[in-house]
C-alpha positions, -999 to 999 in steps of 0.1 A, spaced: -95 -493 -595 -67 -517 -606 -75 -509 -642 -71 -471 -637 -35 -460 -636 -43 -423 -637 -69 -400 -623 -98 -394 -648 -126 -369 -648 -150 -397 -639 -133 -399 -606 -148 -365 -597 -183 -372 -610 -199 -384 -578 -207 -418 -595 -192 -453 -592 -157 -442 -602 -157 -415 -576 -169 -439 -549 -142 -465 -559 -116 -438 -556 -127 -428 -521 -133 -463 -508 -104 -482 -524 -77 -455 -524 -85 -430 -497 -107 -447 -470 -85 -477 -471 -56 -456 -458 -74 -432 -435 -101 -455 -422 -116 -447 -388 -151 -446 -373 -157 -410 -383 -149 -415 -420 -164 -450 -424 -201 -439 -428 -190 -416 -456 -214 -389 -445 -211 -353 -455 -199 -343 -420 -185 -359 -388 -200 -358 -353 -175 -361 -324 -174 -355 -287 -156 -323 -275 -139 -314 -243 -151 -285 -221 -131 -253 -223 -115 -236 -253 -111 -249 -288 -87 -239 -316 -95 -242 -353 -74 -236 -384 -76 -240 -421 -49 -241 -448 -42 -249 -484 -11 -266 -499 1 -261 -534 38 -270 -531 59 -275 -562 72 -302 -566 47 -324 -547 75 -348 -538 106 -335 -522 135 -348 -500 120 -355 -466 83 -357 -476 56 -348 -500 24 -327 -501 5 -352 -481 27 -353 -451 33 -315 -454 -5 -308 -453 -9 -328 -420 23 -313 -404 13 -278 -413 -22 -280 -400 -11 -298 -368 15 -271 -362 -9 -242 -367 -29 -256 -338 1 -264 -317 13 -228 -321 -18 -218 -300 -8 -243 -273 -36 -265 -285 -37 -303 -285 -46 -311 -322 -73 -337 -324 -93 -337 -357 -84 -328 -393 -102 -326 -426 -85 -334 -460 -98 -319 -492 -82 -331 -525 -82 -312 -558 -68 -337 -583 -57 -329 -619 -69 -353 -646 -39 -375 -655 -23 -377 -620 -8 -412 -617 -27 -433 -591 6 -445 -578 16 -409 -569 -18 -403 -553 -14 -435 -532 21 -424 -520 7 -390 -510 -22 -405 -491 2 -430 -474 23 -401 -463 -7 -382 -450 -20 -412 -431 14 -419 -415 18 -382 -405 -16 -382 -389 -8 -414 -369 25 -399 -357 8 -367 -346 -20 -386 -329 -47 -369 -349 -77 -383 -368 -89 -373 -403 -126 -371 -397 -139 -357 -430 -127 -350 -465 -137 -341 -501 -123 -350 -536 -127 -330 -568 -111 -337 -602 -104 -308 -626 -95 -312 -663 -59 -316 -673 -40 -282 -673 -64 -267 -647 -43 -275 -617 -8 -288 -609 -12 -325 -601 -27 -320 -567 -38 -293 -543 -48 -301 -507 -70 -281 -484 -72 -289 -447 -90 -278 -415 -80 -287 -380 -95 -286 -346 -77 -289 -312 -83 -282 -275 -65 -256 -255 -55 -268 -220 -67 -248 -191 -42 -221 -181 -24 -219 -215 -24 -184 -229 -2 -182 -260 -5 -153 -284 16 -131 -306 9 -100 -284 22 -117 -252 59 -111 -258 76 -92 -229 110 -75 -226 134 -100 -211 119 -130 -228 143 -155 -244 139 -165 -280 144 -202 -285 142 -223 -317 141 -261 -318 168 -266 -345 184 -254 -378 166 -230 -400 160 -229 -438 160 -266 -444 126 -269 -460 128 -239 -484 162 -250 -497 152 -286 -501 122 -275 -521 143 -252 -543 170 -278 -549 144 -304 -560 124 -279 -582 154 -265 -600 175 -298 -601 203 -282 -581 230 -304 -566 249 -289 -537 269 -321 -531 256 -322 -495 224 -338 -482 194 -315 -482 161 -326 -467 130 -308 -456 124 -304 -418 87 -310 -423 73 -325 -390 45 -322 -365 55 -302 -334 25 -308 -312 44 -334 -290 73 -310 -286 50 -281 -275 32 -305 -252 65 -316 -236 75 -280 -228 41 -271 -214 41 -304 -193 74 -293 -178 56 -264 -162 71 -238 -186 51 -206 -191 52 -199 -229 43 -163 -239 45 -168 -277 47 -197 -302 52 -192 -339 62 -215 -367 84 -196 -391 71 -209 -424 68 -185 -454 90 -155 -447 112 -175 -423 124 -166 -388 129 -129 -395 94 -123 -408 78 -143 -380 97 -123 -353 88 -90 -370 51 -100 -367 56 -108 -330 75 -76 -324 48 -55 -340 19 -73 -322 36 -70 -288 51 -35 -294 85 -48 -283 119 -52 -300 138 -84 -307 176 -88 -307 191 -119 -324 227 -130 -322 241 -142 -355 266 -165 -339 238 -183 -321 217 -190 -352 217 -227 -361 221 -233 -399 231 -266 -415 263 -263 -436 244 -274 -468 218 -247 -463 244 -221 -455 263 -230 -487 232 -230 -509 221 -196 -495 255 -181 -501 256 -195 -537 220 -183 -545 221 -150 -527 195 -160 -501 193 -152 -464 185 -183 -442 166 -160 -419 140 -155 -446 138 -191 -459 108 -212 -450 107 -239 -423 81 -266 -418 94 -283 -386 106 -254 -365 90 -233 -339 100 -201 -321 94 -202 -283 93 -168 -265 93 -173 -227 106 -157 -195 143 -162 -188 136 -181 -156 121 -210 -177 149 -213 -203 168 -242 -186 136 -262 -181 123 -255 -216 156 -266 -233 158 -298 -212 122 -307 -222 128 -299 -258 161 -318 -261 144 -349 -248 121 -349 -279 131 -359 -314 121 -325 -329 140 -305 -302 174 -321 -298 191 -291 -313 171 -265 -295 190 -233 -286 186 -197 -276 190 -173 -305 181 -140 -290 159 -120 -266 130 -96 -265 140 -60 -256 121 -28 -247 141 -7 -272 133 -3 -309 97 -16 -305 83 -33 -336 118 -40 -350 141 -70 -352 178 -64 -350 206 -89 -357 239 -86 -338 264 -97 -365 295 -118 -362 317 -87 -365 300 -69 -336 277 -46 -357 240 -46 -360 216 -51 -389 179 -44 -391 159 -74 -402 128 -61 -419 97 -80 -429 101 -99 -462 84 -81 -491 73 -106 -517 85 -141 -516 120 -154 -520 107 -189 -529 71 -192 -542 51 -225 -539 70 -239 -509 39 -250 -490 
């Protein structure tokens, strides 16, 4: 492996080169009792009750960006998909599609980031797969994941559970990830620090649930941003949502970049933010629990669920008017996750 500085087609052949890639580069970073036998599947104990399962694919461009890379993003995104069901993420799979010519140094950095993200989230990568495609048939690296988690008894979180009167809470500023990706991809310098918010949110969600808060809906506003996520919830629950523009948290760098580029932060992707919809009586308890966690220190209420205009999201603007926030059609920023 020390003699190979780049991924070669032989590394996907299933032979000695492939075995060396897996054992020396991948297993050495993700080693655990489930992976060590290098079987085609993993066997693990499960809890009684309900399970949650998800799968996702990551094709972000560029693969390295301020605040992370495709490896950490893949783990964070999969963990968050489970957490948004109120589940405790436990096991992940990691499938790698590598392009011939990918520098081994870059692959090692991606795997290091994935391993560190898994450790921080408290999840175990129990299975994986590696394929190598000829040069020009991919874009450095694509990652496919699956995740399994366990839903605690009494937790019922779903998009159709929103009720009029629910508060809409977000755990911090919006739009950081999408703008960080765009600035790196296009070589833009906004003279202010821009960094992705990519992070696992399972501990944040667990802290809120452990505080005895009854959460109706959880949603991570990734592609399509906050506006699109809330439109999906409004439609699923047949309710309206009212946001207050002056309550929306947006970092100055993101606000400036969006103004310059003609983008709306409400439609820009996030990878470390979650929308919590919950009864007003739990707001104080929820905010206290969230602000005690690293990913929730800037949590705030940004709006409420209403009975009027079902299926629509409305923004109360700074000047006192209202604006309908429709679902995003197309993508403002492709290849952001």
